[in-house]
A tleap script that builds the chain and sets N, CA, C and O, in Angstrom:
source leaprc.protein.ff14SB
mol = sequence {
  NMET PRO SER GLN ARG VAL SER THR VAL ALA
  GLN ILE SER TYR ASP LYS LEU SER GLU ALA
  GLY CYS LYS TYR ILE VAL PHE ASP LYS ASP
  ASN THR ILE THR ALA PRO TYR LYS GLN GLU
  TYR PHE SER ALA GLU VAL LYS SER ALA VAL
  LEU GLU ASN GLN HIE PHE GLU THR SER ASP
  MET ALA VAL ILE SER ASN SER ALA GLY CYS
  SER ASN TYR ASP PRO ASP TYR LYS LYS ALA
  VAL GLU ALA GLU SER LYS LEU GLY ILE SER
  PHE ILE ARG HIE CGLN
}
set mol.1.N position { 0.849 -1.167 0.000 }
set mol.1.CA position { 0.000 0.000 0.000 }
set mol.1.C position { 0.897 1.232 0.000 }
set mol.1.O position { 1.673 1.431 0.934 }
set mol.2.N position { 0.803 2.028 -0.995 }
set mol.2.CA position { 1.683 3.196 -1.079 }
set mol.2.C position { 1.580 4.143 0.112 }
set mol.2.O position { 2.494 4.932 0.349 }
set mol.3.N position { 0.500 4.078 0.854 }
set mol.3.CA position { 0.346 4.991 1.988 }
set mol.3.C position { 1.001 4.457 3.261 }
set mol.3.O position { 0.993 5.132 4.291 }
set mol.4.N position { 1.559 3.271 3.200 }
set mol.4.CA position { 2.220 2.701 4.374 }
set mol.4.C position { 3.716 2.607 4.134 }
set mol.4.O position { 4.167 2.370 3.014 }
set mol.5.N position { 4.470 2.795 5.192 }
set mol.5.CA position { 5.916 2.652 5.114 }
set mol.5.C position { 6.361 1.821 6.308 }
set mol.5.O position { 6.011 2.127 7.448 }
set mol.6.N position { 7.130 0.772 6.048 }
set mol.6.CA position { 7.642 -0.087 7.106 }
set mol.6.C position { 9.128 -0.302 6.877 }
set mol.6.O position { 9.616 -0.153 5.757 }
set mol.7.N position { 9.836 -0.648 7.921 }
set mol.7.CA position { 11.271 -0.840 7.765 }
set mol.7.C position { 11.636 -2.283 7.446 }
set mol.7.O position { 12.782 -2.559 7.091 }
set mol.8.N position { 10.690 -3.207 7.562 }
set mol.8.CA position { 10.927 -4.602 7.221 }
set mol.8.C position { 9.611 -5.256 6.822 }
set mol.8.O position { 8.548 -4.847 7.290 }
set mol.9.N position { 9.674 -6.267 5.963 }
set mol.9.CA position { 8.446 -6.939 5.535 }
set mol.9.C position { 7.733 -7.606 6.705 }
set mol.9.O position { 6.544 -7.909 6.615 }
set mol.10.N position { 8.448 -7.834 7.795 }
set mol.10.CA position { 7.817 -8.410 8.986 }
set mol.10.C position { 6.821 -7.440 9.616 }
set mol.10.O position { 5.979 -7.855 10.412 }
set mol.11.N position { 6.904 -6.160 9.273 }
set mol.11.CA position { 5.997 -5.158 9.826 }
set mol.11.C position { 4.816 -4.842 8.911 }
set mol.11.O position { 3.976 -4.007 9.246 }
set mol.12.N position { 4.750 -5.506 7.758 }
set mol.12.CA position { 3.626 -5.276 6.842 }
set mol.12.C position { 2.346 -5.766 7.501 }
set mol.12.O position { 2.325 -6.835 8.110 }
set mol.13.N position { 1.305 -5.002 7.381 }
set mol.13.CA position { -0.003 -5.405 7.890 }
set mol.13.C position { -0.706 -6.215 6.802 }
set mol.13.O position { -1.474 -5.669 6.010 }
set mol.14.N position { -0.440 -7.511 6.769 }
set mol.14.CA position { -1.017 -8.373 5.749 }
set mol.14.C position { -2.535 -8.434 5.852 }
set mol.14.O position { -3.221 -8.581 4.841 }
set mol.15.N position { -3.061 -8.324 7.065 }
set mol.15.CA position { -4.516 -8.332 7.207 }
set mol.15.C position { -5.130 -7.084 6.564 }
set mol.15.O position { -6.187 -7.174 5.939 }
set mol.16.N position { -4.483 -5.925 6.707 }
set mol.16.CA position { -5.003 -4.707 6.071 }
set mol.16.C position { -4.919 -4.801 4.550 }
set mol.16.O position { -5.818 -4.334 3.850 }
set mol.17.N position { -3.853 -5.396 4.037 }
set mol.17.CA position { -3.750 -5.582 2.593 }
set mol.17.C position { -4.886 -6.471 2.092 }
set mol.17.O position { -5.514 -6.181 1.074 }
set mol.18.N position { -5.132 -7.532 2.807 }
set mol.18.CA position { -6.203 -8.447 2.436 }
set mol.18.C position { -7.568 -7.766 2.504 }
set mol.18.O position { -8.388 -7.910 1.597 }
set mol.19.N position { -7.801 -7.033 3.575 }
set mol.19.CA position { -9.067 -6.312 3.737 }
set mol.19.C position { -9.274 -5.269 2.636 }
set mol.19.O position { -10.406 -4.994 2.239 }
set mol.20.N position { -8.176 -4.694 2.149 }
set mol.20.CA position { -8.257 -3.675 1.099 }
set mol.20.C position { -8.444 -4.295 -0.286 }
set mol.20.O position { -8.562 -3.574 -1.277 }
set mol.21.N position { -8.471 -5.620 -0.359 }
set mol.21.CA position { -8.699 -6.300 -1.625 }
set mol.21.C position { -7.446 -6.746 -2.351 }
set mol.21.O position { -7.528 -7.230 -3.480 }
set mol.22.N position { -6.297 -6.595 -1.731 }
set mol.22.CA position { -5.053 -7.047 -2.343 }
set mol.22.C position { -5.091 -8.574 -2.468 }
set mol.22.O position { -5.390 -9.281 -1.505 }
set mol.23.N position { -4.785 -9.067 -3.667 }
set mol.23.CA position { -4.820 -10.509 -3.913 }
set mol.23.C position { -3.437 -11.111 -4.090 }
set mol.23.O position { -3.250 -12.313 -3.900 }
set mol.24.N position { -2.467 -10.279 -4.454 }
set mol.24.CA position { -1.123 -10.761 -4.743 }
set mol.24.C position { -0.092 -9.807 -4.148 }
set mol.24.O position { -0.353 -8.617 -3.967 }
set mol.25.N position { 1.078 -10.353 -3.851 }
set mol.25.CA position { 2.181 -9.539 -3.332 }
set mol.25.C position { 3.434 -9.886 -4.120 }
set mol.25.O position { 3.725 -11.059 -4.356 }
set mol.26.N position { 4.178 -8.853 -4.527 }
set mol.26.CA position { 5.476 -9.036 -5.168 }
set mol.26.C position { 6.514 -8.341 -4.297 }
set mol.26.O position { 6.410 -7.148 -4.011 }
set mol.27.N position { 7.505 -9.100 -3.886 }
set mol.27.CA position { 8.600 -8.570 -3.076 }
set mol.27.C position { 9.823 -8.341 -3.953 }
set mol.27.O position { 10.057 -9.085 -4.905 }
set mol.28.N position { 10.595 -7.325 -3.636 }
set mol.28.CA position { 11.935 -7.202 -4.183 }
set mol.28.C position { 12.805 -8.156 -3.375 }
set mol.28.O position { 12.519 -8.408 -2.205 }
set mol.29.N position { 13.849 -8.685 -3.975 }
set mol.29.CA position { 14.698 -9.634 -3.260 }
set mol.29.C position { 15.760 -8.929 -2.409 }
set mol.29.O position { 15.696 -8.938 -1.180 }
set mol.30.N position { 16.734 -8.319 -3.087 }
set mol.30.CA position { 17.897 -7.774 -2.386 }
set mol.30.C position { 17.514 -6.564 -1.539 }
set mol.30.O position { 16.864 -5.633 -2.013 }
set mol.31.N position { 17.926 -6.602 -0.295 }
set mol.31.CA position { 17.659 -5.559 0.700 }
set mol.31.C position { 16.198 -5.469 1.119 }
set mol.31.O position { 15.799 -4.509 1.779 }
set mol.32.N position { 15.400 -6.459 0.740 }
set mol.32.CA position { 14.005 -6.499 1.178 }
set mol.32.C position { 13.733 -7.791 1.939 }
set mol.32.O position { 13.353 -7.763 3.109 }
set mol.33.N position { 13.932 -8.934 1.260 }
set mol.33.CA position { 13.765 -10.201 1.992 }
set mol.33.C position { 15.093 -10.907 2.230 }
set mol.33.O position { 15.185 -11.777 3.095 }
set mol.34.N position { 16.125 -10.538 1.466 }
set mol.34.CA position { 17.464 -11.107 1.657 }
set mol.34.C position { 18.507 -9.997 1.595 }
set mol.34.O position { 18.224 -8.878 1.168 }
set mol.35.N position { 19.701 -10.328 2.025 }
set mol.35.CA position { 20.841 -9.441 1.774 }
set mol.35.C position { 21.190 -9.565 0.291 }
set mol.35.O position { 20.863 -10.577 -0.330 }
set mol.36.N position { 21.846 -8.561 -0.288 }
set mol.36.CA position { 22.190 -8.630 -1.710 }
set mol.36.C position { 22.961 -9.909 -2.066 }
set mol.36.O position { 23.927 -10.283 -1.402 }
set mol.37.N position { 22.500 -10.556 -3.127 }
set mol.37.CA position { 23.123 -11.751 -3.705 }
set mol.37.C position { 23.134 -12.965 -2.771 }
set mol.37.O position { 23.830 -13.942 -3.045 }
set mol.38.N position { 22.389 -12.917 -1.697 }
set mol.38.CA position { 22.274 -14.057 -0.786 }
set mol.38.C position { 20.999 -14.825 -1.100 }
set mol.38.O position { 20.065 -14.282 -1.689 }
set mol.39.N position { 20.971 -16.064 -0.711 }
set mol.39.CA position { 19.822 -16.934 -0.974 }
set mol.39.C position { 19.175 -17.383 0.334 }
set mol.39.O position { 18.678 -18.505 0.441 }
set mol.40.N position { 19.188 -16.501 1.315 }
set mol.40.CA position { 18.558 -16.813 2.601 }
set mol.40.C position { 17.878 -15.560 3.128 }
set mol.40.O position { 18.315 -14.440 2.866 }
set mol.41.N position { 16.804 -15.769 3.876 }
set mol.41.CA position { 16.070 -14.638 4.434 }
set mol.41.C position { 16.947 -13.863 5.411 }
set mol.41.O position { 17.846 -14.422 6.040 }
set mol.42.N position { 16.667 -12.555 5.528 }
set mol.42.CA position { 17.379 -11.717 6.484 }
set mol.42.C position { 17.321 -12.307 7.890 }
set mol.42.O position { 18.314 -12.308 8.617 }
set mol.43.N position { 16.154 -12.803 8.259 }
set mol.43.CA position { 15.964 -13.309 9.621 }
set mol.43.C position { 14.803 -14.289 9.639 }
set mol.43.O position { 14.049 -14.397 8.672 }
set mol.44.N position { 14.669 -15.000 10.747 }
set mol.44.CA position { 13.523 -15.897 10.930 }
set mol.44.C position { 12.226 -15.102 10.928 }
set mol.44.O position { 11.200 -15.594 10.459 }
set mol.45.N position { 12.261 -13.890 11.442 }
set mol.45.CA position { 11.078 -13.028 11.476 }
set mol.45.C position { 10.615 -12.664 10.060 }
set mol.45.O position { 9.418 -12.694 9.774 }
set mol.46.N position { 11.540 -12.326 9.190 }
set mol.46.CA position { 11.199 -11.997 7.802 }
set mol.46.C position { 10.684 -13.249 7.092 }
set mol.46.O position { 9.684 -13.189 6.376 }
set mol.47.N position { 11.354 -14.371 7.285 }
set mol.47.CA position { 10.909 -15.631 6.675 }
set mol.47.C position { 9.487 -15.960 7.103 }
set mol.47.O position { 8.654 -16.319 6.271 }
set mol.48.N position { 9.212 -15.842 8.368 }
set mol.48.CA position { 7.872 -16.124 8.887 }
set mol.48.C position { 6.840 -15.176 8.297 }
set mol.48.O position { 5.741 -15.600 7.941 }
set mol.49.N position { 7.182 -13.902 8.192 }
set mol.49.CA position { 6.248 -12.911 7.640 }
set mol.49.C position { 5.895 -13.224 6.195 }
set mol.49.O position { 4.763 -13.000 5.767 }
set mol.50.N position { 6.854 -13.737 5.447 }
set mol.50.CA position { 6.617 -14.062 4.046 }
set mol.50.C position { 5.888 -15.399 3.909 }
set mol.50.O position { 4.874 -15.484 3.216 }
set mol.51.N position { 6.392 -16.427 4.556 }
set mol.51.CA position { 5.876 -17.777 4.326 }
set mol.51.C position { 4.727 -18.193 5.230 }
set mol.51.O position { 3.979 -19.110 4.890 }
set mol.52.N position { 4.573 -17.541 6.368 }
set mol.52.CA position { 3.584 -18.019 7.334 }
set mol.52.C position { 2.525 -16.981 7.687 }
set mol.52.O position { 1.784 -17.160 8.654 }
set mol.53.N position { 2.443 -15.902 6.920 }
set mol.53.CA position { 1.386 -14.939 7.219 }
set mol.53.C position { 0.042 -15.612 6.929 }
set mol.53.O position { -0.028 -16.530 6.112 }
set mol.54.N position { -0.991 -15.174 7.576 }
set mol.54.CA position { -2.274 -15.862 7.538 }
set mol.54.C position { -3.173 -15.431 6.384 }
set mol.54.O position { -4.283 -15.947 6.257 }
set mol.55.N position { -2.733 -14.509 5.547 }
set mol.55.CA position { -3.623 -13.948 4.536 }
set mol.55.C position { -3.231 -14.251 3.094 }
set mol.55.O position { -4.066 -14.141 2.196 }
set mol.56.N position { -1.990 -14.627 2.858 }
set mol.56.CA position { -1.530 -14.871 1.497 }
set mol.56.C position { -0.768 -16.186 1.424 }
set mol.56.O position { 0.132 -16.444 2.223 }
set mol.57.N position { -1.143 -17.013 0.454 }
set mol.57.CA position { -0.421 -18.253 0.187 }
set mol.57.C position { 0.817 -17.927 -0.648 }
set mol.57.O position { 0.861 -16.892 -1.313 }
set mol.58.N position { 1.821 -18.803 -0.618 }
set mol.58.CA position { 3.005 -18.548 -1.438 }
set mol.58.C position { 2.658 -18.521 -2.923 }
set mol.58.O position { 3.375 -17.899 -3.707 }
set mol.59.N position { 1.573 -19.183 -3.325 }
set mol.59.CA position { 1.154 -19.136 -4.732 }
set mol.59.C position { 0.615 -17.762 -5.124 }
set mol.59.O position { 0.458 -17.475 -6.310 }
set mol.60.N position { 0.329 -16.911 -4.136 }
set mol.60.CA position { -0.148 -15.553 -4.377 }
set mol.60.C position { 0.960 -14.520 -4.205 }
set mol.60.O position { 0.699 -13.317 -4.187 }
set mol.61.N position { 2.198 -14.997 -4.078 }
set mol.61.CA position { 3.344 -14.113 -3.884 }
set mol.61.C position { 4.435 -14.453 -4.889 }
set mol.61.O position { 4.505 -15.574 -5.392 }
set mol.62.N position { 5.273 -13.482 -5.171 }
set mol.62.CA position { 6.420 -13.697 -6.041 }
set mol.62.C position { 7.518 -12.717 -5.656 }
set mol.62.O position { 7.294 -11.757 -4.919 }
set mol.63.N position { 8.696 -12.985 -6.170 }
set mol.63.CA position { 9.847 -12.110 -5.950 }
set mol.63.C position { 10.331 -11.634 -7.306 }
set mol.63.O position { 10.373 -12.399 -8.269 }
set mol.64.N position { 10.693 -10.368 -7.371 }
set mol.64.CA position { 11.345 -9.830 -8.563 }
set mol.64.C position { 12.691 -9.272 -8.125 }
set mol.64.O position { 12.820 -8.700 -7.043 }
set mol.65.N position { 13.678 -9.445 -8.975 }
set mol.65.CA position { 15.027 -9.037 -8.601 }
set mol.65.C position { 15.782 -8.584 -9.836 }
set mol.65.O position { 15.501 -9.035 -10.947 }
set mol.66.N position { 16.738 -7.694 -9.639 }
set mol.66.CA position { 17.617 -7.341 -10.751 }
set mol.66.C position { 18.852 -8.233 -10.754 }
set mol.66.O position { 19.812 -7.978 -11.481 }
set mol.67.N position { 18.819 -9.282 -9.934 }
set mol.67.CA position { 19.870 -10.296 -9.963 }
set mol.67.C position { 19.217 -11.629 -10.348 }
set mol.67.O position { 19.127 -11.928 -11.539 }
set mol.68.N position { 18.773 -12.417 -9.415 }
set mol.68.CA position { 18.165 -13.716 -9.712 }
set mol.68.C position { 16.880 -13.531 -10.511 }
set mol.68.O position { 15.960 -12.837 -10.078 }
set mol.69.N position { 16.828 -14.162 -11.685 }
set mol.69.CA position { 15.638 -14.066 -12.530 }
set mol.69.C position { 15.723 -13.012 -13.610 }
set mol.69.O position { 14.862 -12.955 -14.488 }
set mol.70.N position { 16.746 -12.177 -13.561 }
set mol.70.CA position { 16.936 -11.137 -14.577 }
set mol.70.C position { 17.871 -11.687 -15.657 }
set mol.70.O position { 18.998 -12.086 -15.363 }
set mol.71.N position { 17.404 -11.707 -16.896 }
set mol.71.CA position { 18.185 -12.334 -17.965 }
set mol.71.C position { 19.540 -11.666 -18.195 }
set mol.71.O position { 20.456 -12.310 -18.706 }
set mol.72.N position { 19.687 -10.399 -17.832 }
set mol.72.CA position { 20.979 -9.725 -17.984 }
set mol.72.C position { 22.015 -10.253 -17.004 }
set mol.72.O position { 23.201 -10.307 -17.331 }
set mol.73.N position { 21.593 -10.642 -15.815 }
set mol.73.CA position { 22.499 -11.115 -14.770 }
set mol.73.C position { 22.445 -12.636 -14.637 }
set mol.73.O position { 23.441 -13.271 -14.292 }
set mol.74.N position { 21.308 -13.200 -14.907 }
set mol.74.CA position { 21.045 -14.624 -14.681 }
set mol.74.C position { 20.452 -15.214 -15.965 }
set mol.74.O position { 19.291 -15.625 -15.975 }
set mol.75.N position { 21.250 -15.260 -17.065 }
set mol.75.CA position { 20.690 -15.593 -18.378 }
set mol.75.C position { 20.036 -16.964 -18.484 }
set mol.75.O position { 19.112 -17.140 -19.278 }
set mol.76.N position { 20.487 -17.921 -17.715 }
set mol.76.CA position { 19.884 -19.256 -17.764 }
set mol.76.C position { 18.932 -19.498 -16.584 }
set mol.76.O position { 18.395 -20.594 -16.422 }
set mol.77.N position { 18.736 -18.478 -15.782 }
set mol.77.CA position { 17.808 -18.489 -14.628 }
set mol.77.C position { 18.181 -19.506 -13.543 }
set mol.77.O position { 17.336 -19.887 -12.733 }
set mol.78.N position { 19.424 -19.938 -13.527 }
set mol.78.CA position { 19.861 -20.880 -12.484 }
set mol.78.C position { 19.790 -20.256 -11.096 }
set mol.78.O position { 19.431 -20.929 -10.129 }
set mol.79.N position { 20.128 -18.983 -10.994 }
set mol.79.CA position { 20.065 -18.310 -9.696 }
set mol.79.C position { 18.617 -18.190 -9.217 }
set mol.79.O position { 18.346 -18.295 -8.020 }
set mol.80.N position { 17.696 -17.970 -10.144 }
set mol.80.CA position { 16.275 -17.906 -9.778 }
set mol.80.C position { 15.789 -19.263 -9.276 }
set mol.80.O position { 15.083 -19.343 -8.271 }
set mol.81.N position { 16.163 -20.315 -9.972 }
set mol.81.CA position { 15.757 -21.665 -9.572 }
set mol.81.C position { 16.325 -21.998 -8.190 }
set mol.81.O position { 15.622 -22.551 -7.344 }
set mol.82.N position { 17.592 -21.661 -7.965 }
set mol.82.CA position { 18.223 -21.908 -6.670 }
set mol.82.C position { 17.531 -21.100 -5.566 }
set mol.82.O position { 17.256 -21.626 -4.487 }
set mol.83.N position { 17.256 -19.842 -5.836 }
set mol.83.CA position { 16.607 -18.986 -4.845 }
set mol.83.C position { 15.198 -19.482 -4.541 }
set mol.83.O position { 14.779 -19.476 -3.383 }
set mol.84.N position { 14.470 -19.905 -5.552 }
set mol.84.CA position { 13.120 -20.451 -5.331 }
set mol.84.C position { 13.181 -21.658 -4.403 }
set mol.84.O position { 12.358 -21.803 -3.498 }
set mol.85.N position { 14.148 -22.508 -4.635 }
set mol.85.CA position { 14.302 -23.704 -3.811 }
set mol.85.C position { 14.636 -23.353 -2.366 }
set mol.85.O position { 14.088 -23.944 -1.436 }
set mol.86.N position { 15.523 -22.405 -2.182 }
set mol.86.CA position { 15.966 -22.038 -0.834 }
set mol.86.C position { 14.968 -21.160 -0.092 }
set mol.86.O position { 14.846 -21.261 1.129 }
set mol.87.N position { 14.246 -20.294 -0.818 }
set mol.87.CA position { 13.347 -19.338 -0.170 }
set mol.87.C position { 11.889 -19.803 -0.156 }
set mol.87.O position { 11.085 -19.303 0.631 }
set mol.88.N position { 11.552 -20.753 -1.021 }
set mol.88.CA position { 10.189 -21.272 -1.019 }
set mol.88.C position { 9.152 -20.364 -1.645 }
set mol.88.O position { 7.972 -20.428 -1.299 }
set mol.89.N position { 9.588 -19.515 -2.570 }
set mol.89.CA position { 8.679 -18.571 -3.225 }
set mol.89.C position { 9.132 -18.388 -4.664 }
set mol.89.O position { 10.333 -18.406 -4.933 }
set mol.90.N position { 8.201 -18.213 -5.595 }
set mol.90.CA position { 8.515 -18.101 -7.015 }
set mol.90.C position { 9.186 -16.777 -7.368 }
set mol.90.O position { 8.910 -15.738 -6.769 }
set mol.91.N position { 10.075 -16.845 -8.359 }
set mol.91.CA position { 10.749 -15.658 -8.879 }
set mol.91.C position { 10.232 -15.347 -10.270 }
set mol.91.O position { 10.022 -16.246 -11.084 }
set mol.92.N position { 10.031 -14.076 -10.531 }
set mol.92.CA position { 9.593 -13.619 -11.838 }
set mol.92.C position { 10.819 -13.556 -12.750 }
set mol.92.O position { 11.837 -12.963 -12.392 }
set mol.93.N position { 10.714 -14.162 -13.913 }
set mol.93.CA position { 11.782 -14.072 -14.920 }
set mol.93.C position { 11.511 -12.852 -15.792 }
set mol.93.O position { 10.377 -12.624 -16.214 }
set mol.94.N position { 12.562 -12.064 -16.064 }
set mol.94.CA position { 12.394 -10.836 -16.830 }
set mol.94.C position { 13.718 -10.389 -17.422 }
set mol.94.O position { 14.775 -10.935 -17.105 }
set mol.95.N position { 13.641 -9.375 -18.298 }
set mol.95.CA position { 14.856 -8.806 -18.891 }
set mol.95.C position { 15.366 -7.670 -18.049 }
set mol.95.O position { 16.382 -7.061 -18.384 }
savepdb mol mol.pdb
quit
């Protein structure tokens, strides 16, 4: 929600997003759910907020990154596949 600002995805009000009619969530990877170029969540709290929130299934979420999944940096999408496996959430493939 553009009117909200939080310092970590663990502070997102997923119930308010759901109540407002939000059906899908797209996260940025680096500096949002992971450290740059890492394939692990910043913390257990961030992991829980993404994977265990009560309002959105992982099938309703995705990650976009200018590293993993970006054809300029990850031309064969191996980094996206690895990140999906480690993080448990789909990555958007793009140029």
